[in-house]
N, C-alpha and C positions, 0 to 999 in steps of 0.2 A: 831821605832820612838815613842817618848814620846808624851803625849796628847798635851802639849803646842806647840810643834813643828808641830804636825799634824794640830792643829787649826790654827796656823800661816800660814801654807801653803794653807789651805783651804780659809782663809780670803784673802790672796793675790789673789787667783783665783777669789773670789767674787769681790774684788776691780777692777780687770782687766775687769770682765764682766760689772760692773757698769760703768766703763769708756767707754767701747764699746757702751753701751746703750746710754750714753750721746752723743757720737759722731754720732751714728745713728739717734738719735733724732734731732740733729742739721742739719744733712743732709736732714732729712725728712722735716723740716721746710724750709730749703733753697729751696727745690723743690716745696713745697706747696706755698711758697711765689711767685714762678714763675707762679703757677696756678692762684693765686690771681691776678697777673698782666694780664694774659690772660683773666680772667673773667672781669677785669676792662675795658680792651680794647674792649671787646665784649658786654659790658653793661649787664653782667649777675649778678645775685644775689650771695652773698658770700656763701650761703647755697645751698647744693645739697642733699636733703633728700634721694633720691633713692641711691645715692653714699654712704651716711652714713649708711643706712640700710644694703647695700651689704657688706660694710667693716666690720660692726659689726657681721653680719651673718657668713662671712668667717673666721673672727678671732675667733669666738666662736667654730666653727668646728675645726680649727687648734689647739686651746687650748685643746679641748677634745681629739684630736689625740695624744697630748703630755702629757696627764694626768695632765693638769692644770685646775684650776677652771675657767670655761668660764666667770663667773661673774666678777672675778678679771680682766681678760683680757679686758672685755667689759668696765669696769669702767676706766681702764687706757686709753684705746683708746677714750672713751667718753671725758675724760679730754683733750687729745691731739687734738681731733677734735674741741672741744670748743675753744681752743687757736688758732687753724688754722682759724676758722671762724672770730675771733676777728682780726687776722692779715689780713685776706682777706678784711674785712670791712674797715680797716685803709688804705690798699693799694688802694681800690676802691675810698675812699674819697680823698686820695692824688692825684690819677690819675685825678679825676674829677676836683679838684681845679687847677691842673696844665694845664689841657686842656681847661678849661672854664674860666680861669683867673678872678675869682670872686674878 
């Protein structure tokens, strides 16, 4: 196999993995949106510091097991969690507005 063909095949694999990551991320947000609604109904805050710390700890351990830089994994998950908290806050605000008819 020549270099260009080999690179092309590897890039196809990378593109497929990137697509899978996007699909998994969408599913993660779908589920965390449900968590936000449960929190809204229960009157809970959008942030759960203990859960965040546990998530980051576990992901760093998993990253190390797979020879990944734990800091990169932590950075990515921190960005995801930040977006989740924004979405939870919006869900809670919408829930409050619809149930309290301001």
